[in-house]
C-alpha positions, -999 to 999 in steps of 0.1 A, spaced: -581 270 162 -567 239 145 -581 219 116 -564 188 105 -571 170 72 -552 143 53 -538 169 29 -528 197 55 -504 203 82 -521 229 103 -529 249 132 -515 276 148 -494 289 175 -469 317 177 -446 339 199 -445 372 216 -468 394 237 -502 382 245 -518 416 252 -555 416 250 -569 427 217 -589 459 216 -625 455 205 -633 475 173 -599 471 156 -596 476 119 -598 443 100 -595 428 66 -610 393 60 -592 368 81 -588 389 111 -609 397 141 -607 406 178 -599 369 186 -582 354 156 -557 358 127 -562 334 98 -531 326 78 -529 304 47 -501 286 30 -493 260 2 -465 236 8 -452 204 -9 -459 178 18 -459 152 -10 -440 147 -44 -404 151 -54 -400 182 -33 -416 168 -1 -383 173 19 -394 210 20 -425 200 39 -405 203 70 -409 241 66 -446 240 69 -444 217 98 -420 240 116 -443 270 109 -472 251 124 -451 241 155 -440 278 160 -476 291 157 -486 263 183 -461 279 206 -475 313 202 -511 302 208 -501 285 240 -485 317 251 -517 336 244 -515 346 208 -503 379 193 -519 409 209 -545 385 224 -553 369 190 -548 332 183 -533 320 150 -555 298 127 -529 285 104 -542 265 73 -513 249 54 -524 228 23 -504 203 2 -498 214 -33 -473 186 -42 -450 212 -58 -474 215 -87 -482 250 -99 -517 241 -111 -525 227 -76 -510 258 -60 -534 281 -80 -564 259 -70 -554 260 -33 -545 298 -33 -580 306 -46 -595 283 -20 -576 299 8 -584 335 -3 -619 331 -16 -634 303 6 -613 302 37 -609 341 37 -573 341 51 -557 375 59 -527 366 38 -506 337 24 -474 331 45 -442 315 30 -458 295 2 -429 273 -11 -415 270 -47 -405 295 -74 -428 280 -100 -456 276 -75 -454 313 -64 -450 325 -99 -483 309 -108 -502 328 -81 -483 361 -81 -506 380 -105 -537 366 -87 -525 376 -52 -516 411 -64 -549 415 -83 -568 404 -51 -545 426 -31 -538 398 -6 -503 397 9 -481 368 -6 -457 373 23 -422 360 28 -424 335 0 -401 305 5 -380 309 -26 -351 333 -33 -361 342 -69 -351 377 -76 -386 385 -89 -399 387 -54 -382 420 -48 -402 441 -74 -427 464 -53 -432 487 -83 -450 459 -101 -460 435 -74 -466 455 -41 -483 425 -25 -454 399 -29 -423 399 -7 -395 375 -4 -374 367 27 -343 347 20 -312 360 0 -320 360 -37 -306 334 -61 -290 356 -87 -267 372 -60 -259 337 -45 -248 325 -80 -227 356 -84 -210 349 -51 -200 314 -63 -186 326 -96 -164 351 -77 -151 324 -53 -143 301 -83 -123 329 -100 -104 334 -68 -96 297 -60 -98 275 -91 -70 277 -117 -83 273 -153 -119 264 -142 -139 241 -165 -174 244 -151 -203 219 -152 -238 230 -143 -268 208 -132 -299 228 -127 -336 223 -123 -354 231 -155 -375 260 -141 -373 296 -129 -353 286 -98 -327 270 -119 -327 299 -144 -323 324 -116 -294 307 -99 -276 301 -132 -284 336 -147 -264 354 -119 -237 328 -121 -233 331 -159 -235 369 -158 -206 369 -133 -185 343 -151 -189 364 -183 -175 394 -165 -144 374 -157 -139 363 -194 -105 382 -197 -91 362 -167 -106 328 -168 -116 326 -204 -149 330 -223 -156 293 -224 -152 285 -187 -186 270 -186 -182 237 -206 -215 220 -201 -250 226 -185 -274 198 -180 -310 201 -168 -336 178 -150 -373 180 -145 -388 177 -110 -406 146 -121 -374 127 -131 -366 98 -109 -328 104 -108 -300 126 -123 -275 98 -126 -272 102 -164 -267 139 -162 -239 134 -136 -222 111 -161 -224 137 -188 -209 163 -166 -180 142 -156 -173 132 -192 -171 169 -201 -137 170 -182 -151 197 -159 -131 204 -127 -159 225 -111 -194 214 -104 -222 239 -98 -251 219 -82 -284 238 -86 -308 213 -74 -336 207 -47 -328 183 -19 -337 149 -35 -316 155 -65 -288 172 -47 -282 141 -26 -284 119 -57 -259 142 -75 -234 142 -47 -236 105 -42 -233 96 -80 -203 119 -85 -185 101 -57 -195 66 -70 -180 74 -105 -149 90 -91 -156 125 -102 -139 149 -78 -145 185 -89 -147 215 -67 -184 215 -58 -208 244 -51 -242 235 -37 -270 261 -36 -283 271 -3 -318 257 -8 -302 222 -5 -276 229 21 -293 207 48 -271 183 67 -301 161 75 -320 162 42 -291 162 17 -255 156 31 -264 125 52 -284 107 26 -256 116 0 -230 103 25 -210 127 46 -178 111 33 -189 122 -2 -197 158 8 -165 169 23 -153 203 9 -186 212 -8 -191 249 -6 -224 268 0 -236 302 10 -252 305 44 -274 330 63 -287 307 91 -268 288 118 -260 252 110 -273 235 143 -250 205 137 -220 228 141 -208 227 179 -198 263 175 -232 274 183 -240 252 212 -237 280 238 -256 306 219 -287 319 235 -309 316 204 -297 281 197 -307 270 232 -342 286 227 -344 270 193 -335 236 209 -360 240 237 -386 248 211 -378 218 189 -379 195 220 -414 208 231 -432 217 199 -414 200 170 -400 169 186 -408 145 158 -387 164 133 -351 158 124 -331 185 142 -304 184 115 -327 195 87 -322 231 80 -359 237 73 -364 235 110 -342 265 114 -354 286 86 -390 277 94 -385 289 130 -368 321 118 -393 331 92 -422 323 115 -406 347 141 -404 373 114 -441 372 105 -450 372 142 -430 404 146 -449 419 117 -482 410 132 -472 423 166 -464 456 150 -498 457 132 -514 461 166 -552 464 162 -549 475 125 -550 440 110 -558 451 74 -540 436 45 -526 470 36 -511 474 71 -496 438 71 -476 449 39 -468 483 54 -453 467 85 -434 441 65 -420 468 43 -408 489 73 -383 465 91 -352 482 103 -323 461 116 -345 435 128 -326 408 147 -340 373 140 -329 342 161 -308 316 143 -296 340 116 -258 343 114 -241 371 135 -243 405 117 -273 396 95 -303 418 102 -335 423 82 -342 456 65 -370 465 42 -386 496 28 -413 506 4 -388 502 -24 -367 473 -10 -385 440 -6 -353 419 0 -353 414 38 -320 394 39 -291 406 16 -260 390 33 -245 356 34 -213 339 44 -196 311 24 -192 277 42 -178 243 34 -185 208 46 -160 198 73 -166 164 91 -203 163 99 -212 199 96 -207 232 77 -178 254 87 -179 291 80 -152 310 63 -146 346 51 -166 376 59 -203 385 53 -210 392 16 -238 415 8 -261 417 -21 -247 451 -32 -211 438 -31 -218 406 -50 
């Protein structure tokens, strides 16, 4: 079932076995013998609209599943609504999806602030807030929020990994930070500062020389980049969303500032960030990756890349293949389809969370080799490993070994 409105990207489709459903299954609102209704909020408009590619990728994946017969004989009815990256709007739409549309759960709603705004509500209603599209560390707290689970590596750990690399590779680092002024920025910088403080005996207690912030409603970050350069920093920790990441990289090049640059994974898209910033301005930038960079010819012969490319050509052909959201969107949609498959005919909200919290070495297409998903009733961090990568030519090039959350 598909419903299109001017503010939604919808409709469903998905993967896997299309075995007939058994009449008389156990159901919560949003599920039946023939349908699984899934809700989502996503910024299709506003300053974070680049992330809307995620929702469009999810819809394309669910279209594929429906064409293949659905999951255990049930078609996906996917309702994805535009919240404009505005927490008050997210609250309004989440209530609409749960109370009026009666969805089984919310899948991959995007944004740290947006998910924070609805976390208590979703847990009070006992409706899964599943595989949220943000890496804030708060999504791994089953003791207090048993209905909320993340998917991607958490921001604090990623920040700690960058700090360790700076210590290892930069002599006398003088670090400048640009961050989004919200929980996402706080989480990324919190882990980073914690690790830098642990190195004070070797790199000095004042290694961080300046920290500037911006609001998601700001038109540019040009003035902040000028401040960072004038600080004399030789390291730039770029904690921004795609629009501002591209601006920062481009402006740094325009004013001749050439620090060692670290770009957070949420903006490590060749199509959405590096190309708009100018690939010539992005050479050498470092990030942490857990998905395959489809612009890297190294993956051209990989079976999962070929399957992803065929899916893009058939179901998501209007999307930019170099945007990483089309890879993460595909991979997380595969993950939720696996969870639903394992639910069988027990499509209660309780069982959805039970299955999501019992993944063991799940192999997900388009994740880097060696990365598998593991969860438990006390571990709501599905992906806990990354590899560092740097821009080389027109794509990211991996270096070093996998780094896990526990080792960071």
